[in-house]
C-alpha positions as CSV (number, residue, x, y, z in Angstrom):
1,M,93.1,124.3,129.6
2,V,95.0,126.4,127.3
3,T,94.4,126.1,123.6
4,K,97.3,127.5,121.3
5,I,98.4,127.9,118.0
6,W,101.8,128.6,117.2
7,I,102.4,131.8,115.7
8,L,105.4,134.0,114.7
9,G,105.8,135.8,118.0
10,D,106.4,132.6,119.7
11,I,109.7,131.8,118.1
12,P,113.0,131.9,120.3
13,S,116.3,134.3,119.2
14,L,118.8,133.2,116.8
15,Q,121.1,132.5,119.4
16,G,119.5,129.5,120.6
17,K,117.8,131.2,123.9
18,T,114.4,130.8,124.6
19,V,111.5,133.5,124.8
20,P,108.9,132.7,127.2
21,I,105.5,132.1,125.7
22,T,103.3,131.3,128.7
23,S,104.1,129.7,131.8
24,T,102.6,126.3,130.0
25,Y,105.7,126.0,127.6
26,D,109.5,125.4,128.0
27,D,111.1,126.4,124.5
28,R,114.5,124.8,125.7
29,G,113.5,121.3,125.3
30,G,114.4,120.9,121.9
31,L,117.6,122.8,121.9
32,T,119.0,120.8,125.0
33,L,118.4,117.6,122.9
34,L,120.6,119.3,120.2
35,K,123.3,120.2,122.4
36,N,123.5,116.6,124.4
37,P,125.9,114.7,122.3
38,M,124.7,111.2,123.0
39,I,120.9,112.0,122.2
40,T,122.4,113.8,118.8
41,L,124.1,110.5,117.9
42,L,120.9,108.2,118.9
43,A,118.9,111.0,116.6
44,L,121.3,110.5,113.6
45,I,120.9,106.4,114.3
46,M,117.1,106.8,114.3
47,I,117.0,108.7,111.0
48,T,118.9,106.2,108.8
49,I,118.1,102.7,110.6
50,N,114.7,101.5,110.8
51,T,113.2,98.4,112.4
52,A,112.0,95.3,110.6
53,S,108.6,96.3,112.3
54,Y,107.8,99.4,110.5
55,G,106.5,98.9,106.9
56,Q,106.4,101.1,105.9
57,N,91.5,133.8,97.8
58,T,88.8,131.2,96.3
59,P,88.3,132.1,92.7
60,T,85.3,132.2,90.7
61,E,83.9,130.0,88.1
62,S,84.8,132.3,85.2
63,T,88.2,133.0,86.7
64,E,89.1,129.1,87.0
65,K,88.4,128.5,83.4
66,E,91.1,131.4,82.3
67,Q,93.7,129.2,83.8
68,V,92.9,126.2,81.4
69,M,92.7,127.8,77.7
70,P,94.0,125.9,74.8
71,T,97.7,125.3,74.5
72,T,100.2,124.0,72.0
73,K,102.1,122.2,74.8
74,R,101.4,119.0,76.3
75,R,99.6,119.2,79.6
76,A,100.2,118.2,83.2
77,L,98.4,118.5,86.4
78,I,99.7,119.7,89.4
79,I,97.6,119.1,92.7
80,I,98.7,120.9,95.9
81,S,97.1,120.7,99.4
82,S,95.9,124.2,100.4
83,A,95.6,123.2,104.2
84,R,97.2,125.7,106.4
85,Q,97.0,124.2,109.9
86,L,97.9,120.6,110.9
87,P,95.7,119.4,114.0
88,L,97.5,117.6,116.8
89,A,96.5,115.2,119.1
90,K,98.9,116.0,121.9
91,P,99.7,118.2,123.7
92,A,95.9,118.7,124.2
93,E,96.6,122.4,124.9
94,V,98.1,122.9,121.4
95,K,95.2,122.8,119.1
96,S,97.5,123.0,115.7
97,I,100.6,124.3,114.2
98,S,101.1,126.0,111.1
99,T,101.8,124.1,107.8
100,G,101.9,123.9,104.0
101,F,103.5,122.2,101.3
102,F,107.1,121.7,100.3
103,L,108.4,123.5,97.4
104,V,111.5,121.2,97.4
105,E,109.0,118.4,96.4
106,L,107.6,120.5,93.3
107,A,110.1,123.1,92.1
108,Q,112.3,120.4,90.1
109,I,109.2,118.9,88.5
110,L,108.3,122.5,87.2
111,R,112.1,122.8,86.1
112,E,112.3,119.4,84.4
113,F,109.0,119.8,82.3
114,E,108.1,123.5,81.6
115,N,109.5,123.5,78.3
116,E,107.5,121.2,77.0
117,Y,104.2,121.1,79.7
118,E,101.5,123.6,80.3
119,F,100.7,123.1,84.1
120,T,97.2,123.2,85.4
121,F,97.5,124.1,89.4
122,V,94.7,122.7,91.3
123,T,94.0,122.3,95.4
124,P,91.3,120.5,97.0
125,D,88.8,123.6,97.3
126,G,90.3,126.0,95.0
127,K,92.3,128.2,97.5
128,A,95.7,129.2,97.5
129,P,98.2,126.6,98.9
130,Q,100.5,127.7,101.7
131,L,104.3,127.2,101.4
132,D,105.8,125.6,104.3
133,I,108.7,127.6,105.2
134,N,110.3,124.5,107.2
135,G,110.7,122.9,103.8
136,M,113.0,125.7,102.8
137,A,115.7,124.6,105.2
138,L,119.2,124.5,103.4
139,S,119.2,120.9,105.2
140,M,116.5,119.9,102.8
141,H,118.3,120.6,99.8
142,Y,120.8,118.0,100.3
143,I,118.3,115.4,98.8
144,E,119.4,112.0,99.4
145,K,121.8,113.1,102.1
146,I,119.4,114.9,104.2
147,G,119.4,112.2,107.0
148,M,123.0,112.6,107.3
149,K,122.8,116.2,107.3
150,T,119.7,117.3,109.0
151,I,121.1,117.4,112.6
152,P,124.6,118.7,112.0
153,L,123.5,121.6,110.1
154,R,120.8,122.5,113.0
155,R,123.4,122.1,115.6
156,K,125.5,124.9,113.6
157,Q,122.8,127.4,114.0
158,Y,122.6,127.1,117.7
159,R,126.5,127.8,118.2
160,R,127.7,131.0,119.9
161,S,129.8,131.4,116.6
162,Y,126.8,131.3,114.4
163,D,126.6,134.2,111.9
164,I,124.0,133.6,109.1
165,N,125.8,135.0,106.2
166,N,128.9,132.7,107.0
167,F,126.4,129.8,107.5
168,R,124.9,130.4,103.9
169,Q,128.2,130.9,102.4
170,S,129.5,127.6,103.7
171,Y,126.7,125.8,101.7
172,P,126.7,127.6,98.3
173,E,125.1,124.7,96.5
174,L,122.3,124.5,98.7
175,V,121.8,127.9,98.3
176,A,121.7,127.9,94.7
177,R,119.5,125.1,94.4
178,R,117.1,126.8,96.8
179,E,117.2,129.9,95.0
180,Q,116.6,128.1,91.6
181,E,113.7,126.6,93.1
182,V,112.1,130.0,94.5
183,Q,112.6,131.2,90.9
184,L,110.4,128.4,89.5
185,L,107.9,129.4,92.2
186,E,108.0,132.9,91.5
187,R,107.7,132.0,87.6
188,H,104.5,129.5,87.8
189,L,102.7,130.1,91.1
190,G,103.3,133.7,91.9
191,K,102.3,135.1,95.1
192,L,101.8,132.5,97.9
193,P,100.9,132.8,101.7
194,I,103.9,131.3,104.0
195,S,103.5,129.2,107.1
196,E,104.4,130.7,110.2
197,L,107.7,130.0,111.9
198,L,107.4,127.4,114.8
199,P,109.5,127.1,118.1
200,N,111.8,124.7,116.7
201,S,112.1,126.1,113.0
202,E,115.7,126.5,112.1
203,P,117.1,129.8,113.3
204,E,118.2,130.8,109.4
205,L,114.5,130.4,108.3
206,T,113.6,133.4,110.4
207,A,115.6,135.7,108.3
208,Y,115.0,133.9,105.1
209,R,110.8,133.8,105.7
210,S,111.1,137.6,105.9
211,E,113.4,137.7,102.8
212,L,110.8,135.6,100.9
213,I,107.9,137.4,102.1
214,G,109.3,140.6,100.6
215,R,110.0,138.6,97.1
216,L,106.3,136.9,96.6
217,D,104.4,140.0,98.1
218,Q,105.6,141.6,94.7
219,L,104.0,139.2,92.6
220,P,100.8,138.8,91.1
221,E,98.3,136.1,92.6
222,H,97.2,133.5,90.8
223,T,94.1,131.3,90.5
224,F,93.7,127.8,91.5
225,L,91.0,125.2,90.1
226,S,89.2,123.3,92.9
227,L,89.0,119.5,92.4
228,E,85.3,119.9,92.1
229,T,85.5,122.3,89.3
230,L,88.0,120.1,87.6
231,V,85.8,117.1,87.6
232,Q,82.7,119.2,86.7
233,R,84.4,120.5,83.4
234,H,85.8,117.3,82.5
235,R,82.1,116.0,82.2
236,D,80.8,119.0,80.7
237,S,80.4,118.3,76.9
238,T,80.0,121.9,76.0
239,D,83.4,122.7,77.8
240,S,86.5,122.2,75.7
241,F,88.6,120.9,79.0
242,T,89.3,117.4,79.3
243,L,91.4,115.2,81.2
244,A,91.9,113.0,78.3
245,D,94.5,115.9,77.0
246,F,96.9,115.4,80.4
247,D,99.9,113.2,80.7
248,F,100.6,113.2,84.3
249,I,99.6,114.1,87.8
250,H,102.2,115.3,90.3
251,T,101.3,116.2,94.0
252,P,104.2,117.4,96.4
253,G,104.0,116.6,100.2
254,G,104.9,118.6,103.3
255,H,102.5,118.0,106.1
256,A,99.3,119.8,104.5
257,P,98.1,116.7,102.6
258,M,97.4,114.9,106.0
259,V,94.5,117.5,106.3
260,D,92.4,117.4,102.8
261,F,93.9,114.5,100.8
262,R,92.6,112.0,103.2
263,D,89.1,110.2,102.6
264,N,88.3,112.8,99.6
265,P,85.7,111.8,97.4
266,W,86.7,114.4,94.9
267,L,89.9,113.7,95.0
268,G,89.2,110.1,94.7
269,E,87.2,110.8,91.5
270,T,90.2,112.9,90.2
271,L,92.5,109.8,90.5
272,H,90.2,107.3,89.1
273,L,89.3,109.6,86.1
274,A,93.4,109.9,85.8
275,R,93.8,106.2,85.5
276,E,90.9,106.0,83.0
277,N,92.4,108.5,80.7
278,G,95.9,106.5,81.2
279,F,98.1,109.4,82.6
280,V,100.4,108.8,85.2
281,I,100.0,109.7,89.0
282,S,102.9,111.0,90.8
283,L,102.4,111.4,94.7
284,I,105.5,112.1,97.0
285,C,106.1,112.3,101.0
286,H,102.8,112.7,103.0
287,A,100.8,113.0,99.5
288,P,100.5,109.3,98.8
289,I,97.7,109.6,101.8
290,A,95.7,110.4,98.6
291,V,95.4,106.8,97.7
292,T,92.9,106.4,100.7
293,S,90.6,108.6,98.8
294,T,90.3,106.2,95.8
295,S,87.9,103.9,98.1
296,Q,85.4,106.8,96.9
297,R,84.2,108.4,93.5
298,V,81.5,111.0,93.0
299,D,78.4,110.6,91.0
300,A,76.9,112.6,88.2
301,Q,74.7,114.3,91.1
302,G,77.7,115.0,92.8
303,S,77.0,112.5,95.7
304,A,79.9,110.5,96.9
305,Y,79.8,106.6,96.6
306,F,82.5,103.7,97.5
307,V,83.9,101.8,95.0
308,G,83.2,98.1,94.7
309,E,86.6,96.8,93.5
310,N,89.5,99.5,93.8
311,P,91.8,98.9,91.3
312,F,94.4,101.2,92.9
313,L,94.6,98.5,95.8
314,A,97.4,96.7,93.4
315,A,99.9,99.1,94.4
316,S,102.6,99.2,96.8
317,I,103.1,102.6,98.4
318,S,106.0,104.5,99.4
319,T,105.7,107.2,101.8
320,V,107.0,108.8,104.9
321,P,107.2,106.0,107.7
322,K,105.9,106.3,111.1
323,I,109.4,106.0,112.6
324,G,110.7,109.2,110.8
325,E,107.3,111.1,111.9
326,L,108.2,110.3,115.4
327,F,111.4,111.4,114.9
328,G,110.4,114.6,113.8
329,L,107.5,115.1,116.3
330,W,110.4,114.5,118.8
331,L,113.2,116.6,117.9
332,L,112.6,118.8,114.6
333,Y,110.1,121.8,113.6
334,P,106.8,119.9,114.6
335,H,107.9,119.3,118.4
336,V,106.1,121.2,120.7
337,P,109.0,122.2,123.3
338,G,109.0,120.3,126.3
339,K,105.7,118.6,125.3
340,K,105.2,115.0,123.8
341,T,103.8,115.8,120.3
342,R,101.6,113.7,118.4
343,T,99.7,114.2,115.0
344,T,96.2,112.8,114.8
345,Y,97.5,109.6,112.8
346,F,100.4,108.5,110.7
347,V,100.1,108.3,107.2
348,D,102.0,104.7,106.5
349,K,99.4,103.3,109.2
350,A,96.3,104.9,107.5
351,I,97.4,103.7,104.3
352,K,97.8,100.1,105.3
353,E,94.4,100.2,107.0
354,E,92.9,101.2,103.6
355,G,94.5,97.7,102.5
356,F,97.5,98.9,100.5
357,K,100.9,97.3,100.6
358,L,103.6,99.3,102.0
359,K,107.0,99.4,100.1
360,T,109.8,99.5,102.9
361,C,113.6,100.1,103.3
362,I,115.7,99.5,106.7
363,N,117.2,102.8,105.8
364,I,114.3,105.4,106.4
365,A,116.6,108.3,104.8
366,A,117.3,106.6,101.7
367,P,115.2,107.2,98.5
368,L,112.8,104.8,98.1
369,L,110.3,104.4,95.1
370,A,107.4,102.4,94.2
371,Y,105.8,102.0,90.8
372,E,102.7,100.2,89.9
373,P,102.1,99.8,86.2
374,S,98.5,98.8,85.9
375,V,97.2,101.8,87.6
376,Q,100.4,103.9,86.4
377,L,100.7,105.1,90.2
378,L,104.7,106.0,91.1
379,T,105.2,106.9,95.1
380,G,108.1,108.3,96.7
381,N,109.2,108.5,100.5
382,G,110.0,112.1,100.9
383,P,112.2,115.0,99.5
384,Q,115.2,112.7,99.5
385,A,113.5,111.0,96.8
386,I,112.6,113.6,94.6
387,D,115.2,113.6,91.9
388,K,115.0,109.9,91.4
389,Q,111.3,110.5,91.4
390,I,111.7,112.9,88.4
391,A,113.9,110.7,86.5
392,K,111.3,107.8,87.0
393,L,108.6,110.1,85.7
394,R,110.5,111.1,83.0
395,S,111.2,107.4,82.2
396,I,107.6,106.3,82.4
397,L,106.2,109.0,80.4
398,T,108.8,108.4,77.6
399,S,107.7,104.8,77.3
400,T,104.3,105.9,77.4
401,L,104.2,108.4,74.9
402,A,106.2,106.1,72.5
403,N,103.7,103.4,72.9
404,Q,101.0,105.8,72.3
405,K,102.7,106.8,68.6
406,S,103.3,103.2,67.9
407,N,99.7,102.5,68.2
């Protein structure tokens, strides 16, 4: 059996032709689907209509402390997955695919709040997060229209007449939004690694990835707190740092949270401390898998233990549904060409198995939010929801801060 991890050298050319990888793989599978009008029509239907059955470089301690110096601004916590490879259950010969977080689900949070808030950036292990290049596709920046626009934009890139400059010039608003978000990344996060292209990554991203690497390589590397350090500093009475100073957490998705946000006691402890200190928790796309971590906490000796009664179970959760994941695994960038592709689990199913209720919508491409005031937990189902999620988060914060002043 051959074990393979997709890397940059495996990518087909921009003209939709295929590059032999090994005798095991056939890159034409994904393109054949796109060129078949009946299958494309079915794909468009699948992404908009749901069935009723679906519910759904490590910093040192001293450098970490430099990031959280006192500030006159209010404070917000940004937790980003640092996973770089997503394990696959199928096909057996492909061990994993390159992954990361979606900037589209973070950047507008930074834009909305940067003038009022100082951001503290955290990853589960304190290592730098990786940007998923697939989240930079122009179709991703359609936001609420992602569902109806993704397939047409992909098809255009496989036509004989495809020209990258003409393609970009056809979508000036999407190019402008992507550029704004990259500038926010440059300003707040600095130099980050970028995921490898996959065989089904959009052709425009092949050129864009090189452009983006060239830009980010000019920037300094930032440090990131680990969740363990965050909690320990909060507990240290000699340290001026405290989670009581924060107003909200936001966590972007992409597939990376599937790796290090599930059943993570330090993440569970962080979310419970956020609840106890009265600040809002915002999770989007795959990031709501973090709620499975709330069944555990960490004691003063650093040992994990299970929570007797979990208050987070009061919340209904909005997240990417299984049918949406299946569509992506069948046709979009996670698909291993010519092979049935499956992740090791589905986020909505794992959340439901943990005892949470799922908030669902017939149209899986429509923005869908869920908010539970008793634990101040806000969740959204994907990049299509980010603008509405920002507006809802702003509304909750305005109301919360107003209540604090009146009391």
